[in-house]
C-alpha positions in Angstrom: -107.0 117.5 -188.7 -105.4 114.3 -187.5 -107.6 111.7 -188.1 -106.9 108.3 -185.7 -107.0 105.3 -187.6 -107.1 102.0 -185.7 -105.6 99.6 -188.6 -102.6 101.8 -189.1 -101.6 102.0 -185.3 -102.0 98.2 -184.9 -99.9 97.6 -188.2 -97.4 100.2 -186.7 -97.5 98.7 -182.8 -97.0 95.2 -184.7 -94.1 96.4 -187.1 -92.2 97.8 -184.2 -92.6 94.5 -182.0 -91.3 92.3 -185.0 -88.4 94.8 -185.2 -87.7 94.8 -181.5 -87.7 91.1 -181.5 -85.0 90.8 -184.2 -82.9 93.4 -182.5 -83.3 91.6 -179.2 -82.3 88.3 -180.8 -79.3 89.9 -182.5 -78.2 91.5 -179.4 -78.4 88.4 -177.1 -77.0 86.1 -179.8 -73.9 88.4 -179.6 -73.8 88.2 -176.2 -74.0 85.0 -175.9 -70.9 84.3 -178.4 -69.1 86.7 -176.2 -69.9 84.8 -173.0 -69.0 81.1 -174.8 -65.5 82.6 -175.9 -64.7 83.5 -172.3 -65.7 80.1 -170.8 -63.9 78.3 -173.8 -60.8 80.2 -172.8 -61.0 79.3 -169.3 -61.6 75.7 -170.1 -58.6 75.6 -172.5 -56.6 77.3 -169.5 -57.6 74.4 -167.2 -57.2 71.9 -170.0 -53.5 73.1 -170.3 -53.1 73.0 -166.8 -54.2 69.6 -166.6 -51.9 68.4 -169.2 -48.8 70.0 -167.9 -49.6 68.6 -164.3 -50.0 65.0 -166.2 -46.5 65.2 -167.4 -45.4 66.6 -163.9 -45.0 70.1 -164.7 -46.5 73.0 -162.8 -46.9 76.0 -165.2 -47.4 79.3 -164.0 -50.3 81.7 -165.2 -47.9 83.8 -167.2 -46.7 80.5 -169.2 -50.2 79.1 -169.7 -51.1 82.8 -171.2 -47.9 82.5 -173.5 -49.3 79.2 -174.8 -52.7 80.3 -175.3 -51.7 83.2 -177.0 -49.4 81.0 -179.3 -52.4 78.9 -179.8 -54.6 81.6 -180.8 -52.2 83.0 -183.1 -51.8 79.6 -184.8 -55.7 79.0 -185.3 -55.7 82.9 -186.8 -53.0 81.4 -189.5 -54.5 78.6 -190.1 -57.8 80.3 -190.7 -56.3 82.6 -192.8 -54.4 79.9 -194.7 -57.9 78.5 -195.3 -59.5 81.2 -196.8 -56.6 82.0 -199.2 -57.6 78.0 -200.9 
């Protein structure tokens, strides 16, 4: 009925391994991009806090978050404007 073909088996395993590597690379890349965004957001918060402190202001977490959201909206608007050009 079914005849075992070693060459087909090896090629199937090899193709599966290659596909698995590509999938793992893609998922790892997406995970690392997400983590970098989180780290960047934390760094920006600390930079805003330090800059405000340099000018003698002590900002609350709510004020820093408000500034961050304003900056993010401005960046999104600038990206949208650049895409239209």
